[in-house]
C-alpha positions, 0 to 999 in steps of 0.5 A: 443329091449332089449328082442331080445338080451337077450343072446348077452352077454351070453356064447355059448352052449357046442355044439357051443364050440365043433364046433368052437374049444377051447374058446376065447383069451384074450382081445388084445391090440388094437395096438398090431401088432402081434395079429391084423391078428388073430380072435379067434374061440369064438370072435364075427365078423361082416363084414359090406359092406360100400359104397365106397363114404361113407367110409370117414364118418367112417375113418375120416382124418388120420383114426381119426374116425375109431380110436375113434370107436375102442377106445370107443367100445374096439373092433377091426376094419379093413377096406379093401382097395377098389377094382377097380370095386367094389362099396363097402368096407368091414369093418371087426369088431371083439372083444372078449366077455370078456368085455361088453358095455352099448348099447342103451337107456336102457343100454343093455349089449352087446359085443364090436363088436356089439356096434361098428357095430352100430356106423358104421351103424349109421354113414353111415345112417346119411351120406345117410340122408345128401346126400338125403337132408331129413328133418322132414317136408318131406311128400314125399316117406318114406326113405329106407336104405339098409344094406349089410353084408358078412356072411360065408356059415356055419354061415348063417343058423342061420339066415335062420333057418330050412325051412326058419322059422327064416328068415321069423320070422325076416321079420314078427317081423321087417317088413324089407325086409331080403334076403340071396343072394348066386349068383352075389356076390361083388368082395370083397367076400371071396372064402375060407369062401364061403361067402353069402350076407345078405341084409336088406332093409326098413325104418331106424328104421326097418332096425336098429331093424332087424340088431340088431336081426341078429347081435345077431344070428351071435354072438351066432353062430360063423363061423368055418372059421372066423380065416381066415377072416383077413388072407392075406396068400392066394388068397381069393378074387373071381377070374375072376374080371376085372379092369374097362377100364373106369375111376374109379368112383370118390367118392368125386363128391357126397361126403356128408362129406365136404372135403377141397381140400387142405387136398388131398395129392399127392401120387406118384409111381416111376418106374425105366424103362429100356430105351428100354421099354419107347417106349412101355410105351408111345405107337405110337404117345403117344396113350398108355400112353394117354389112361391110363391117360384118363382111370385112371385119373392119371398123368403119366410122363416120365422123360427124363432129368434123363435118362442114357443109361440104364434106365429112370424114369416113375412117376405116381401120383395123388392128392387124398383122402385116402378113395377114390380109387387111380388113381395112384395105378390103373395106376401103376398096368396097366403099371407094365409089360411095365415098367418091365424087362423080366428076364426069361430064355425062353418062358416057364420061364416067369418072370419080374423084377419091380423096384421102387424108394422109399424115405428112410423115407418111406422104413421102412413101407415095412420092418417092425419090424425085417423084419416082413412086407417084409417077410409077403409080400414075403409069400403072393405073392410068389414073390422075394422082395428086398430092395437095398440101397447105392451102389446097387441102380442105379445111376439114383436114388437120395441120399435120395432114395432106390430101391425096386426090385420085381421079379417073374411071372407076377401074383406074381409080380403084387400081390407084387407091389399091396402090396408094393404101398398100404403100401406106400400109407397108410404110405403117409396118416399117416394111422395106418396100423392096420386099413387097411386090404390089399387085396392079389391082385387087379383084372387087365387086362394083358398088352403086354410086350416089355421088354429086356432080361437082366438087365444092370443098373449101380450102384450109384456113386459119379458123380450123377446129383442130390443130396438129396436136389434137387427138385423132378424130371423135367418131360416131357410128 
């Protein structure tokens, strides 16, 4: 195997340098937030598709396993949030080539990204072995595994070769089934880099050898688009995807790694809803709210005990593991427009205002150092995002809560809500945000709105019914 990767740590040719720009950057501090969203033109990048139900094996509790991989390999690794309807999550692994790691039994020197790629792959494959219950004495059919990776269109040619010669040689040398798929890509593929799907199928050792050879080719031929691969400054995901109307697949049902239900955490989204919108949230005979409960698996409660003449509280919650798709996030996105207030001046100027209550202890994850996070969210979503405190918060809020207000057209407001609640969720699970790559938006089904035209919510005063020590709100269905 060593001979197949002779140049994995060598310098790239002058021609490649001319195509990709001026050299690589210095090794980044793994915890340096200022560089986490940038990939240099000379760095090595792999985007491995991990089945949603296997991501727990590479994330670990609180991100411990992912952090260990980054530390041991001296590479960077980001894990995309799961998109509803998509059965895979993108694991983006990247590093400079200034440092080399010993790899395999023969101690081959490779770039850190390749080392991390195989640590991730080996964990996923081991997880599959555990799922299938295979053992050395099994004389049945041979086990096969599948590797899927996203590769930009300007980079995939190094794997295919002129007239398909390279990919055919790879097939002959490894006995693996290797395909490049251009159509029917997963919704996590990116449009800006014109992604194509590289798929390798075969017995575990065969796939490992093929992946090794493919990884060396991708290392030697970086994409001109790779500086965009971590960017969240534009809508990068494939358009047209729809949120599943059925309940999202719950990965813990077939989860190979043992998980203690006691480790699941409750994640909660708390909307301030105009009182006149509550009927639209509930629906006739409770039909709409029950439909969303059934389709998402989230608990949705309307808090009538703390309703004033203008507003009431809608609480959406679910007990979940971080690596699973979130019922609460799904339900919140679908309920957003019904819980929001119409603020556009006329039919041609449709805009909504969404208000969330957030614990003061969590609000920092939405602001960031020097306001960096909230500025980025505004830039990404083109929505107006404000954080209101103290006297500017409606009196329906508790003393230890602040209000996040999102205003914009329905699409911008949905993107902003997605950004906000995913950051709150990562914070609730104590996740290192450097491990999590947030999507620009979630696919969704538009909801009919029945909103008021003018905001009338009152400000917080000294006569509130609750204080910061009160128990979390009482709910009625």
